[in-house]
PDB file of N, CA, C, O and CB in Angstrom:
ATOM      1  N   MET A   1     108.296 258.644 198.637  1.00  0.00           N
ATOM      2  CA  MET A   1     107.740 259.846 198.041  1.00  0.00           C
ATOM      3  C   MET A   1     108.746 260.977 198.130  1.00  0.00           C
ATOM      4  O   MET A   1     109.454 261.129 199.125  1.00  0.00           O
ATOM      5  CB  MET A   1     106.425 260.238 198.725  1.00  0.00           C
ATOM      6  N   LEU A   2     108.793 261.740 197.106  1.00  0.00           N
ATOM      7  CA  LEU A   2     109.714 262.868 197.086  1.00  0.00           C
ATOM      8  C   LEU A   2     108.976 264.175 197.312  1.00  0.00           C
ATOM      9  O   LEU A   2     109.234 265.167 196.630  1.00  0.00           O
ATOM     10  CB  LEU A   2     110.474 262.916 195.765  1.00  0.00           C
ATOM     11  N   ARG A   3     108.091 264.178 198.235  1.00  0.00           N
ATOM     12  CA  ARG A   3     107.438 265.435 198.556  1.00  0.00           C
ATOM     13  C   ARG A   3     107.249 265.519 200.061  1.00  0.00           C
ATOM     14  O   ARG A   3     107.281 264.512 200.769  1.00  0.00           O
ATOM     15  CB  ARG A   3     106.083 265.566 197.819  1.00  0.00           C
ATOM     16  N   GLY A   4     107.063 266.672 200.506  1.00  0.00           N
ATOM     17  CA  GLY A   4     106.888 266.885 201.927  1.00  0.00           C
ATOM     18  C   GLY A   4     107.287 268.293 202.276  1.00  0.00           C
ATOM     19  O   GLY A   4     108.272 268.821 201.760  1.00  0.00           O
ATOM     20  N   ARG A   5     106.527 268.892 203.145  1.00  0.00           N
ATOM     21  CA  ARG A   5     106.763 270.297 203.462  1.00  0.00           C
ATOM     22  C   ARG A   5     107.977 270.500 204.345  1.00  0.00           C
ATOM     23  O   ARG A   5     108.642 271.531 204.239  1.00  0.00           O
ATOM     24  CB  ARG A   5     105.556 270.883 204.130  1.00  0.00           C
ATOM     25  N   LYS A   6     108.277 269.574 205.191  1.00  0.00           N
ATOM     26  CA  LYS A   6     109.356 269.798 206.153  1.00  0.00           C
ATOM     27  C   LYS A   6     110.581 268.940 205.851  1.00  0.00           C
ATOM     28  O   LYS A   6     111.308 268.542 206.761  1.00  0.00           O
ATOM     29  CB  LYS A   6     108.866 269.512 207.562  1.00  0.00           C
ATOM     30  N   LYS A   7     110.798 268.666 204.594  1.00  0.00           N
ATOM     31  CA  LYS A   7     111.964 267.877 204.208  1.00  0.00           C
ATOM     32  C   LYS A   7     113.001 268.795 203.584  1.00  0.00           C
ATOM     33  O   LYS A   7     112.679 269.829 202.999  1.00  0.00           O
ATOM     34  CB  LYS A   7     111.572 266.742 203.225  1.00  0.00           C
ATOM     35  N   VAL A   8     114.235 268.390 203.724  1.00  0.00           N
ATOM     36  CA  VAL A   8     115.323 269.166 203.155  1.00  0.00           C
ATOM     37  C   VAL A   8     116.034 268.313 202.096  1.00  0.00           C
ATOM     38  O   VAL A   8     115.823 267.104 202.008  1.00  0.00           O
ATOM     39  CB  VAL A   8     116.318 269.631 204.265  1.00  0.00           C
ATOM     40  N   ILE A   9     116.869 268.965 201.306  1.00  0.00           N
ATOM     41  CA  ILE A   9     117.535 268.300 200.189  1.00  0.00           C
ATOM     42  C   ILE A   9     118.247 267.007 200.596  1.00  0.00           C
ATOM     43  O   ILE A   9     118.110 266.012 199.885  1.00  0.00           O
ATOM     44  CB  ILE A   9     118.529 269.243 199.560  1.00  0.00           C
ATOM     45  N   PRO A  10     118.995 266.968 201.695  1.00  0.00           N
ATOM     46  CA  PRO A  10     119.657 265.700 202.055  1.00  0.00           C
ATOM     47  C   PRO A  10     118.670 264.540 202.254  1.00  0.00           C
ATOM     48  O   PRO A  10     118.999 263.392 201.958  1.00  0.00           O
ATOM     49  CB  PRO A  10     120.470 265.891 203.329  1.00  0.00           C
ATOM     50  N   GLN A  11     117.477 264.832 202.746  1.00  0.00           N
ATOM     51  CA  GLN A  11     116.482 263.777 202.916  1.00  0.00           C
ATOM     52  C   GLN A  11     116.023 263.246 201.560  1.00  0.00           C
ATOM     53  O   GLN A  11     115.880 262.037 201.379  1.00  0.00           O
ATOM     54  CB  GLN A  11     115.278 264.295 203.719  1.00  0.00           C
ATOM     55  N   PHE A  12     115.794 264.150 200.610  1.00  0.00           N
ATOM     56  CA  PHE A  12     115.413 263.720 199.271  1.00  0.00           C
ATOM     57  C   PHE A  12     116.531 262.907 198.632  1.00  0.00           C
ATOM     58  O   PHE A  12     116.276 261.883 197.999  1.00  0.00           O
ATOM     59  CB  PHE A  12     115.066 264.929 198.394  1.00  0.00           C
ATOM     60  N   TYR A  13     117.754 263.359 198.798  1.00  0.00           N
ATOM     61  CA  TYR A  13     118.915 262.657 198.260  1.00  0.00           C
ATOM     62  C   TYR A  13     118.980 261.238 198.832  1.00  0.00           C
ATOM     63  O   TYR A  13     119.225 260.280 198.100  1.00  0.00           O
ATOM     64  CB  TYR A  13     120.217 263.433 198.578  1.00  0.00           C
ATOM     65  N   ASN A  14     118.762 261.112 200.132  1.00  0.00           N
ATOM     66  CA  ASN A  14     118.809 259.796 200.782  1.00  0.00           C
ATOM     67  C   ASN A  14     117.713 258.881 200.259  1.00  0.00           C
ATOM     68  O   ASN A  14     117.937 257.683 200.084  1.00  0.00           O
ATOM     69  CB  ASN A  14     118.680 259.945 202.300  1.00  0.00           C
ATOM     70  N   GLN A  15     116.522 259.436 200.005  1.00  0.00           N
ATOM     71  CA  GLN A  15     115.436 258.623 199.467  1.00  0.00           C
ATOM     72  C   GLN A  15     115.758 258.125 198.065  1.00  0.00           C
ATOM     73  O   GLN A  15     115.504 256.965 197.740  1.00  0.00           O
ATOM     74  CB  GLN A  15     114.136 259.419 199.452  1.00  0.00           C
ATOM     75  N   ILE A  16     116.310 258.988 197.246  1.00  0.00           N
ATOM     76  CA  ILE A  16     116.675 258.605 195.885  1.00  0.00           C
ATOM     77  C   ILE A  16     117.766 257.538 195.908  1.00  0.00           C
ATOM     78  O   ILE A  16     117.692 256.543 195.188  1.00  0.00           O
ATOM     79  CB  ILE A  16     117.144 259.834 195.082  1.00  0.00           C
ATOM     80  N   LYS A  17     118.766 257.756 196.735  1.00  0.00           N
ATOM     81  CA  LYS A  17     119.868 256.799 196.829  1.00  0.00           C
ATOM     82  C   LYS A  17     119.384 255.448 197.353  1.00  0.00           C
ATOM     83  O   LYS A  17     119.823 254.402 196.873  1.00  0.00           O
ATOM     84  CB  LYS A  17     120.973 257.349 197.736  1.00  0.00           C
ATOM     85  N   ALA A  18     118.483 255.467 198.334  1.00  0.00           N
ATOM     86  CA  ALA A  18     117.950 254.220 198.888  1.00  0.00           C
ATOM     87  C   ALA A  18     117.176 253.443 197.828  1.00  0.00           C
ATOM     88  O   ALA A  18     117.291 252.221 197.740  1.00  0.00           O
ATOM     89  CB  ALA A  18     117.045 254.513 200.098  1.00  0.00           C
ATOM     90  N   PHE A  19     116.387 254.153 197.023  1.00  0.00           N
ATOM     91  CA  PHE A  19     115.629 253.467 195.981  1.00  0.00           C
ATOM     92  C   PHE A  19     116.564 252.858 194.942  1.00  0.00           C
ATOM     93  O   PHE A  19     116.333 251.746 194.467  1.00  0.00           O
ATOM     94  CB  PHE A  19     114.647 254.432 195.308  1.00  0.00           C
ATOM     95  N   LYS A  20     117.605 253.580 194.597  1.00  0.00           N
ATOM     96  CA  LYS A  20     118.590 253.070 193.640  1.00  0.00           C
ATOM     97  C   LYS A  20     119.250 251.798 194.189  1.00  0.00           C
ATOM     98  O   LYS A  20     119.450 250.831 193.455  1.00  0.00           O
ATOM     99  CB  LYS A  20     119.666 254.151 193.333  1.00  0.00           C
ATOM    100  N   LEU A  21     119.579 251.807 195.464  1.00  0.00           N
ATOM    101  CA  LEU A  21     120.176 250.621 196.089  1.00  0.00           C
ATOM    102  C   LEU A  21     119.204 249.440 196.094  1.00  0.00           C
ATOM    103  O   LEU A  21     119.607 248.298 195.869  1.00  0.00           O
ATOM    104  CB  LEU A  21     120.612 250.942 197.523  1.00  0.00           C
ATOM    105  N   LYS A  22     117.919 249.721 196.352  1.00  0.00           N
ATOM    106  CA  LYS A  22     116.911 248.659 196.336  1.00  0.00           C
ATOM    107  C   LYS A  22     116.807 248.035 194.952  1.00  0.00           C
ATOM    108  O   LYS A  22     116.729 246.813 194.822  1.00  0.00           O
ATOM    109  CB  LYS A  22     115.544 249.205 196.772  1.00  0.00           C
ATOM    110  N   LEU A  23     116.805 248.868 193.924  1.00  0.00           N
ATOM    111  CA  LEU A  23     116.746 248.328 192.560  1.00  0.00           C
ATOM    112  C   LEU A  23     117.935 247.414 192.292  1.00  0.00           C
ATOM    113  O   LEU A  23     117.782 246.341 191.707  1.00  0.00           O
ATOM    114  CB  LEU A  23     116.712 249.469 191.525  1.00  0.00           C
ATOM    115  N   GLY A  24     119.109 247.838 192.718  1.00  0.00           N
ATOM    116  CA  GLY A  24     120.304 247.009 192.536  1.00  0.00           C
ATOM    117  C   GLY A  24     120.209 245.693 193.291  1.00  0.00           C
ATOM    118  O   GLY A  24     120.582 244.642 192.770  1.00  0.00           O
ATOM    119  N   LEU A  25     119.712 245.754 194.510  1.00  0.00           N
ATOM    120  CA  LEU A  25     119.526 244.546 195.318  1.00  0.00           C
ATOM    121  C   LEU A  25     118.549 243.601 194.641  1.00  0.00           C
ATOM    122  O   LEU A  25     118.819 242.407 194.516  1.00  0.00           O
ATOM    123  CB  LEU A  25     119.026 244.903 196.728  1.00  0.00           C
ATOM    124  N   TRP A  26     117.412 244.135 194.202  1.00  0.00           N
ATOM    125  CA  TRP A  26     116.400 243.298 193.566  1.00  0.00           C
ATOM    126  C   TRP A  26     116.930 242.668 192.286  1.00  0.00           C
ATOM    127  O   TRP A  26     116.651 241.504 191.999  1.00  0.00           O
ATOM    128  CB  TRP A  26     115.147 244.116 193.267  1.00  0.00           C
ATOM    129  N   GLU A  27     117.689 243.431 191.523  1.00  0.00           N
ATOM    130  CA  GLU A  27     118.252 242.899 190.283  1.00  0.00           C
ATOM    131  C   GLU A  27     119.197 241.728 190.585  1.00  0.00           C
ATOM    132  O   GLU A  27     119.147 240.693 189.919  1.00  0.00           O
ATOM    133  CB  GLU A  27     119.001 244.010 189.508  1.00  0.00           C
ATOM    134  N   THR A  28     120.048 241.901 191.583  1.00  0.00           N
ATOM    135  CA  THR A  28     120.976 240.840 191.979  1.00  0.00           C
ATOM    136  C   THR A  28     120.217 239.614 192.476  1.00  0.00           C
ATOM    137  O   THR A  28     120.573 238.481 192.154  1.00  0.00           O
ATOM    138  CB  THR A  28     121.939 241.344 193.066  1.00  0.00           C
ATOM    139  N   GLN A  29     119.174 239.849 193.261  1.00  0.00           N
ATOM    140  CA  GLN A  29     118.392 238.726 193.777  1.00  0.00           C
ATOM    141  C   GLN A  29     117.689 237.969 192.655  1.00  0.00           C
ATOM    142  O   GLN A  29     117.631 236.740 192.674  1.00  0.00           O
ATOM    143  CB  GLN A  29     117.367 239.221 194.790  1.00  0.00           C
ATOM    144  N   MET A  30     117.161 238.694 191.689  1.00  0.00           N
ATOM    145  CA  MET A  30     116.508 238.032 190.554  1.00  0.00           C
ATOM    146  C   MET A  30     117.514 237.186 189.776  1.00  0.00           C
ATOM    147  O   MET A  30     117.183 236.089 189.325  1.00  0.00           O
ATOM    148  CB  MET A  30     115.853 239.075 189.621  1.00  0.00           C
ATOM    149  N   GLU A  31     118.726 237.683 189.618  1.00  0.00           N
ATOM    150  CA  GLU A  31     119.768 236.930 188.917  1.00  0.00           C
ATOM    151  C   GLU A  31     120.047 235.600 189.594  1.00  0.00           C
ATOM    152  O   GLU A  31     120.293 234.593 188.931  1.00  0.00           O
ATOM    153  CB  GLU A  31     121.049 237.747 188.839  1.00  0.00           C
ATOM    154  N   SER A  32     120.007 235.605 190.928  1.00  0.00           N
ATOM    155  CA  SER A  32     120.320 234.381 191.671  1.00  0.00           C
ATOM    156  C   SER A  32     119.078 233.553 191.984  1.00  0.00           C
ATOM    157  O   SER A  32     119.176 232.523 192.650  1.00  0.00           O
ATOM    158  CB  SER A  32     121.034 234.728 192.959  1.00  0.00           C
ATOM    159  N   GLY A  33     117.899 233.995 191.509  1.00  0.00           N
ATOM    160  CA  GLY A  33     116.674 233.230 191.732  1.00  0.00           C
ATOM    161  C   GLY A  33     116.041 233.460 193.091  1.00  0.00           C
ATOM    162  O   GLY A  33     115.207 232.666 193.526  1.00  0.00           O
ATOM    163  N   ASP A  34     116.417 234.518 193.759  1.00  0.00           N
ATOM    164  CA  ASP A  34     115.895 234.839 195.090  1.00  0.00           C
ATOM    165  C   ASP A  34     114.711 235.793 194.963  1.00  0.00           C
ATOM    166  O   ASP A  34     114.865 236.927 194.510  1.00  0.00           O
ATOM    167  CB  ASP A  34     117.003 235.462 195.985  1.00  0.00           C
ATOM    168  N   CYS A  35     113.530 235.328 195.365  1.00  0.00           N
ATOM    169  CA  CYS A  35     112.304 236.135 195.262  1.00  0.00           C
ATOM    170  C   CYS A  35     111.838 236.629 196.627  1.00  0.00           C
ATOM    171  O   CYS A  35     110.647 236.880 196.814  1.00  0.00           O
ATOM    172  CB  CYS A  35     111.188 235.324 194.599  1.00  0.00           C
ATOM    173  N   THR A  36     112.728 236.768 197.557  1.00  0.00           N
ATOM    174  CA  THR A  36     112.394 237.114 198.934  1.00  0.00           C
ATOM    175  C   THR A  36     111.498 238.347 199.040  1.00  0.00           C
ATOM    176  O   THR A  36     110.549 238.354 199.824  1.00  0.00           O
ATOM    177  CB  THR A  36     113.657 237.341 199.718  1.00  0.00           C
ATOM    178  N   HIS A  37     111.784 239.372 198.273  1.00  0.00           N
ATOM    179  CA  HIS A  37     111.050 240.636 198.400  1.00  0.00           C
ATOM    180  C   HIS A  37     109.799 240.705 197.523  1.00  0.00           C
ATOM    181  O   HIS A  37     109.136 241.741 197.469  1.00  0.00           O
ATOM    182  CB  HIS A  37     111.961 241.783 198.053  1.00  0.00           C
ATOM    183  N   PHE A  38     109.477 239.616 196.843  1.00  0.00           N
ATOM    184  CA  PHE A  38     108.333 239.590 195.936  1.00  0.00           C
ATOM    185  C   PHE A  38     107.472 238.375 196.266  1.00  0.00           C
ATOM    186  O   PHE A  38     107.637 237.308 195.675  1.00  0.00           O
ATOM    187  CB  PHE A  38     108.796 239.557 194.446  1.00  0.00           C
ATOM    188  N   LEU A  39     106.561 238.543 197.207  1.00  0.00           N
ATOM    189  CA  LEU A  39     105.782 237.426 197.738  1.00  0.00           C
ATOM    190  C   LEU A  39     104.999 236.690 196.652  1.00  0.00           C
ATOM    191  O   LEU A  39     105.057 235.462 196.586  1.00  0.00           O
ATOM    192  CB  LEU A  39     104.828 237.925 198.802  1.00  0.00           C
ATOM    193  N   CYS A  40     104.276 237.407 195.806  1.00  0.00           N
ATOM    194  CA  CYS A  40     103.484 236.745 194.758  1.00  0.00           C
ATOM    195  C   CYS A  40     104.370 235.988 193.782  1.00  0.00           C
ATOM    196  O   CYS A  40     104.046 234.872 193.374  1.00  0.00           O
ATOM    197  CB  CYS A  40     102.639 237.770 194.000  1.00  0.00           C
ATOM    198  N   LEU A  41     105.478 236.590 193.411  1.00  0.00           N
ATOM    199  CA  LEU A  41     106.418 235.923 192.504  1.00  0.00           C
ATOM    200  C   LEU A  41     107.019 234.697 193.170  1.00  0.00           C
ATOM    201  O   LEU A  41     107.190 233.661 192.526  1.00  0.00           O
ATOM    202  CB  LEU A  41     107.533 236.890 192.067  1.00  0.00           C
ATOM    203  N   ARG A  42     107.339 234.803 194.444  1.00  0.00           N
ATOM    204  CA  ARG A  42     107.891 233.654 195.173  1.00  0.00           C
ATOM    205  C   ARG A  42     106.881 232.510 195.193  1.00  0.00           C
ATOM    206  O   ARG A  42     107.239 231.352 194.979  1.00  0.00           O
ATOM    207  CB  ARG A  42     108.278 234.054 196.621  1.00  0.00           C
ATOM    208  N   ASN A  43     105.615 232.844 195.450  1.00  0.00           N
ATOM    209  CA  ASN A  43     104.574 231.807 195.454  1.00  0.00           C
ATOM    210  C   ASN A  43     104.444 231.152 194.088  1.00  0.00           C
ATOM    211  O   ASN A  43     104.278 229.936 193.991  1.00  0.00           O
ATOM    212  CB  ASN A  43     103.226 232.402 195.877  1.00  0.00           C
ATOM    213  N   MET A  44     104.519 231.959 193.026  1.00  0.00           N
ATOM    214  CA  MET A  44     104.432 231.415 191.674  1.00  0.00           C
ATOM    215  C   MET A  44     105.615 230.486 191.393  1.00  0.00           C
ATOM    216  O   MET A  44     105.453 229.427 190.787  1.00  0.00           O
ATOM    217  CB  MET A  44     104.387 232.556 190.636  1.00  0.00           C
ATOM    218  N   CYS A  45     106.803 230.893 191.841  1.00  0.00           N
ATOM    219  CA  CYS A  45     108.000 230.062 191.629  1.00  0.00           C
ATOM    220  C   CYS A  45     107.891 228.740 192.368  1.00  0.00           C
ATOM    221  O   CYS A  45     108.374 227.715 191.886  1.00  0.00           O
ATOM    222  CB  CYS A  45     109.259 230.806 192.085  1.00  0.00           C
ATOM    223  N   GLU A  46     107.259 228.756 193.536  1.00  0.00           N
ATOM    224  CA  GLU A  46     107.082 227.515 194.293  1.00  0.00           C
ATOM    225  C   GLU A  46     106.096 226.583 193.592  1.00  0.00           C
ATOM    226  O   GLU A  46     106.259 225.363 193.622  1.00  0.00           O
ATOM    227  CB  GLU A  46     106.597 227.821 195.719  1.00  0.00           C
ATOM    228  N   GLU A  47     105.068 227.166 192.958  1.00  0.00           N
ATOM    229  CA  GLU A  47     104.077 226.353 192.254  1.00  0.00           C
ATOM    230  C   GLU A  47     104.606 225.838 190.926  1.00  0.00           C
ATOM    231  O   GLU A  47     104.363 224.689 190.557  1.00  0.00           O
ATOM    232  CB  GLU A  47     102.811 227.154 192.025  1.00  0.00           C
ATOM    233  N   ARG A  48     105.329 226.688 190.212  1.00  0.00           N
ATOM    234  CA  ARG A  48     105.876 226.333 188.895  1.00  0.00           C
ATOM    235  C   ARG A  48     107.395 226.337 189.009  1.00  0.00           C
ATOM    236  O   ARG A  48     108.018 227.399 189.013  1.00  0.00           O
ATOM    237  CB  ARG A  48     105.386 227.331 187.769  1.00  0.00           C
ATOM    238  N   HIS A  49     107.968 225.197 189.097  1.00  0.00           N
ATOM    239  CA  HIS A  49     109.401 225.087 189.384  1.00  0.00           C
ATOM    240  C   HIS A  49     110.301 225.562 188.252  1.00  0.00           C
ATOM    241  O   HIS A  49     111.487 225.804 188.477  1.00  0.00           O
ATOM    242  CB  HIS A  49     109.735 223.672 189.705  1.00  0.00           C
ATOM    243  N   ASN A  50     109.778 225.699 187.062  1.00  0.00           N
ATOM    244  CA  ASN A  50     110.598 226.120 185.921  1.00  0.00           C
ATOM    245  C   ASN A  50     110.380 227.589 185.576  1.00  0.00           C
ATOM    246  O   ASN A  50     110.550 227.974 184.419  1.00  0.00           O
ATOM    247  CB  ASN A  50     110.290 225.254 184.702  1.00  0.00           C
ATOM    248  N   THR A  51     110.016 228.400 186.526  1.00  0.00           N
ATOM    249  CA  THR A  51     109.763 229.817 186.277  1.00  0.00           C
ATOM    250  C   THR A  51     111.055 230.523 185.886  1.00  0.00           C
ATOM    251  O   THR A  51     112.065 230.437 186.584  1.00  0.00           O
ATOM    252  CB  THR A  51     109.141 230.485 187.519  1.00  0.00           C
ATOM    253  N   ASP A  52     111.003 231.221 184.760  1.00  0.00           N
ATOM    254  CA  ASP A  52     112.169 231.962 184.271  1.00  0.00           C
ATOM    255  C   ASP A  52     112.130 233.373 184.848  1.00  0.00           C
ATOM    256  O   ASP A  52     111.248 234.162 184.510  1.00  0.00           O
ATOM    257  CB  ASP A  52     112.201 232.001 182.707  1.00  0.00           C
ATOM    258  N   LEU A  53     113.073 233.683 185.705  1.00  0.00           N
ATOM    259  CA  LEU A  53     113.117 234.995 186.347  1.00  0.00           C
ATOM    260  C   LEU A  53     113.849 236.036 185.511  1.00  0.00           C
ATOM    261  O   LEU A  53     113.923 237.202 185.899  1.00  0.00           O
ATOM    262  CB  LEU A  53     113.776 234.882 187.697  1.00  0.00           C
ATOM    263  N   LYS A  54     114.387 235.628 184.370  1.00  0.00           N
ATOM    264  CA  LYS A  54     115.158 236.557 183.549  1.00  0.00           C
ATOM    265  C   LYS A  54     114.317 237.753 183.113  1.00  0.00           C
ATOM    266  O   LYS A  54     114.810 238.881 183.105  1.00  0.00           O
ATOM    267  CB  LYS A  54     115.713 235.839 182.327  1.00  0.00           C
ATOM    268  N   ARG A  55     113.061 237.523 182.750  1.00  0.00           N
ATOM    269  CA  ARG A  55     112.243 238.649 182.300  1.00  0.00           C
ATOM    270  C   ARG A  55     111.977 239.641 183.427  1.00  0.00           C
ATOM    271  O   ARG A  55     111.863 240.841 183.179  1.00  0.00           O
ATOM    272  CB  ARG A  55     110.923 238.145 181.733  1.00  0.00           C
ATOM    273  N   TYR A  56     111.877 239.158 184.653  1.00  0.00           N
ATOM    274  CA  TYR A  56     111.685 240.059 185.792  1.00  0.00           C
ATOM    275  C   TYR A  56     112.973 240.829 186.087  1.00  0.00           C
ATOM    276  O   TYR A  56     112.944 242.020 186.396  1.00  0.00           O
ATOM    277  CB  TYR A  56     111.236 239.266 187.043  1.00  0.00           C
ATOM    278  N   LYS A  57     114.096 240.129 185.985  1.00  0.00           N
ATOM    279  CA  LYS A  57     115.394 240.783 186.163  1.00  0.00           C
ATOM    280  C   LYS A  57     115.591 241.855 185.099  1.00  0.00           C
ATOM    281  O   LYS A  57     116.086 242.946 185.385  1.00  0.00           O
ATOM    282  CB  LYS A  57     116.543 239.749 186.104  1.00  0.00           C
ATOM    283  N   ASP A  58     115.199 241.535 183.869  1.00  0.00           N
ATOM    284  CA  ASP A  58     115.321 242.506 182.781  1.00  0.00           C
ATOM    285  C   ASP A  58     114.455 243.737 183.027  1.00  0.00           C
ATOM    286  O   ASP A  58     114.869 244.857 182.726  1.00  0.00           O
ATOM    287  CB  ASP A  58     114.939 241.859 181.452  1.00  0.00           C
ATOM    288  N   LYS A  59     113.267 243.538 183.569  1.00  0.00           N
ATOM    289  CA  LYS A  59     112.389 244.679 183.888  1.00  0.00           C
ATOM    290  C   LYS A  59     113.012 245.562 184.967  1.00  0.00           C
ATOM    291  O   LYS A  59     112.958 246.789 184.883  1.00  0.00           O
ATOM    292  CB  LYS A  59     111.001 244.183 184.352  1.00  0.00           C
ATOM    293  N   ILE A  60     113.598 244.937 185.968  1.00  0.00           N
ATOM    294  CA  ILE A  60     114.253 245.708 187.025  1.00  0.00           C
ATOM    295  C   ILE A  60     115.450 246.455 186.453  1.00  0.00           C
ATOM    296  O   ILE A  60     115.693 247.608 186.810  1.00  0.00           O
ATOM    297  CB  ILE A  60     114.695 244.787 188.187  1.00  0.00           C
ATOM    298  N   ALA A  61     116.197 245.804 185.567  1.00  0.00           N
ATOM    299  CA  ALA A  61     117.337 246.463 184.920  1.00  0.00           C
ATOM    300  C   ALA A  61     116.857 247.649 184.085  1.00  0.00           C
ATOM    301  O   ALA A  61     117.518 248.686 184.030  1.00  0.00           O
ATOM    302  CB  ALA A  61     118.118 245.461 184.033  1.00  0.00           C
ATOM    303  N   GLU A  62     115.706 247.489 183.437  1.00  0.00           N
ATOM    304  CA  GLU A  62     115.125 248.583 182.655  1.00  0.00           C
ATOM    305  C   GLU A  62     114.736 249.751 183.565  1.00  0.00           C
ATOM    306  O   GLU A  62     114.975 250.913 183.237  1.00  0.00           O
ATOM    307  CB  GLU A  62     113.892 248.088 181.866  1.00  0.00           C
ATOM    308  N   LEU A  63     114.140 249.429 184.699  1.00  0.00           N
ATOM    309  CA  LEU A  63     113.811 250.473 185.682  1.00  0.00           C
ATOM    310  C   LEU A  63     115.067 251.196 186.156  1.00  0.00           C
ATOM    311  O   LEU A  63     115.075 252.418 186.301  1.00  0.00           O
ATOM    312  CB  LEU A  63     113.069 249.866 186.888  1.00  0.00           C
ATOM    313  N   MET A  64     116.120 250.432 186.393  1.00  0.00           N
ATOM    314  CA  MET A  64     117.387 251.013 186.832  1.00  0.00           C
ATOM    315  C   MET A  64     117.935 251.959 185.765  1.00  0.00           C
ATOM    316  O   MET A  64     118.415 253.047 186.086  1.00  0.00           O
ATOM    317  CB  MET A  64     118.414 249.903 187.146  1.00  0.00           C
ATOM    318  N   ALA A  65     117.867 251.552 184.502  1.00  0.00           N
ATOM    319  CA  ALA A  65     118.352 252.392 183.411  1.00  0.00           C
ATOM    320  C   ALA A  65     117.530 253.678 183.313  1.00  0.00           C
ATOM    321  O   ALA A  65     118.087 254.761 183.132  1.00  0.00           O
ATOM    322  CB  ALA A  65     118.301 251.624 182.078  1.00  0.00           C
ATOM    323  N   ASP A  66     116.206 253.556 183.435  1.00  0.00           N
ATOM    324  CA  ASP A  66     115.342 254.747 183.416  1.00  0.00           C
ATOM    325  C   ASP A  66     115.666 255.657 184.584  1.00  0.00           C
ATOM    326  O   ASP A  66     115.739 256.877 184.440  1.00  0.00           O
ATOM    327  CB  ASP A  66     113.856 254.346 183.457  1.00  0.00           C
ATOM    328  N   PHE A  67     115.857 255.053 185.730  1.00  0.00           N
ATOM    329  CA  PHE A  67     116.168 255.816 186.931  1.00  0.00           C
ATOM    330  C   PHE A  67     117.477 256.580 186.757  1.00  0.00           C
ATOM    331  O   PHE A  67     117.576 257.750 187.126  1.00  0.00           O
ATOM    332  CB  PHE A  67     116.249 254.888 188.152  1.00  0.00           C
ATOM    333  N   LYS A  68     118.476 255.911 186.193  1.00  0.00           N
ATOM    334  CA  LYS A  68     119.772 256.567 185.967  1.00  0.00           C
ATOM    335  C   LYS A  68     119.650 257.699 184.956  1.00  0.00           C
ATOM    336  O   LYS A  68     120.328 258.720 185.070  1.00  0.00           O
ATOM    337  CB  LYS A  68     120.811 255.548 185.484  1.00  0.00           C
ATOM    338  N   MET A  69     118.773 257.509 183.955  1.00  0.00           N
ATOM    339  CA  MET A  69     118.598 258.545 182.949  1.00  0.00           C
ATOM    340  C   MET A  69     117.928 259.783 183.569  1.00  0.00           C
ATOM    341  O   MET A  69     118.334 260.914 183.301  1.00  0.00           O
ATOM    342  CB  MET A  69     117.761 258.007 181.763  1.00  0.00           C
ATOM    343  N   ILE A  70     116.914 259.559 184.388  1.00  0.00           N
ATOM    344  CA  ILE A  70     116.198 260.670 185.015  1.00  0.00           C
ATOM    345  C   ILE A  70     117.061 261.360 186.056  1.00  0.00           C
ATOM    346  O   ILE A  70     117.122 262.589 186.110  1.00  0.00           O
ATOM    347  CB  ILE A  70     114.902 260.178 185.654  1.00  0.00           C
ATOM    348  N   TRP A  71     117.721 260.573 186.875  1.00  0.00           N
ATOM    349  CA  TRP A  71     118.552 261.112 187.960  1.00  0.00           C
ATOM    350  C   TRP A  71     120.023 260.926 187.595  1.00  0.00           C
ATOM    351  O   TRP A  71     120.798 260.419 188.405  1.00  0.00           O
ATOM    352  CB  TRP A  71     118.227 260.411 189.325  1.00  0.00           C
ATOM    353  N   GLY A  72     120.405 261.319 186.421  1.00  0.00           N
ATOM    354  CA  GLY A  72     121.726 261.057 185.857  1.00  0.00           C
ATOM    355  C   GLY A  72     122.903 261.543 186.667  1.00  0.00           C
ATOM    356  O   GLY A  72     124.045 261.196 186.363  1.00  0.00           O
ATOM    357  N   ILE A  73     122.656 262.330 187.680  1.00  0.00           N
ATOM    358  CA  ILE A  73     123.776 262.837 188.474  1.00  0.00           C
ATOM    359  C   ILE A  73     124.391 261.762 189.350  1.00  0.00           C
ATOM    360  O   ILE A  73     125.474 261.963 189.899  1.00  0.00           O
ATOM    361  CB  ILE A  73     123.322 263.993 189.335  1.00  0.00           C
ATOM    362  N   TRP A  74     123.710 260.601 189.494  1.00  0.00           N
ATOM    363  CA  TRP A  74     124.277 259.526 190.308  1.00  0.00           C
ATOM    364  C   TRP A  74     124.674 258.410 189.401  1.00  0.00           C
ATOM    365  O   TRP A  74     125.179 257.387 189.865  1.00  0.00           O
ATOM    366  CB  TRP A  74     123.285 259.031 191.381  1.00  0.00           C
TER     367      TRP A  74
END
């Protein structure tokens, strides 16, 4: 969350940067077929062995693009 009464700009910056890093990590993991951080998706992949993760990777990439557009300074 980017709100809080006793937070200062560096804390907000760190939260934004951390989220950006998480998106990058998730995108890389989806590319390699790693669903570690997505329990429901991992369970689905175990049940259906031919699950195509490309659409999930594309969604994460879309989120990353939106994030970069909104917070374009990074």
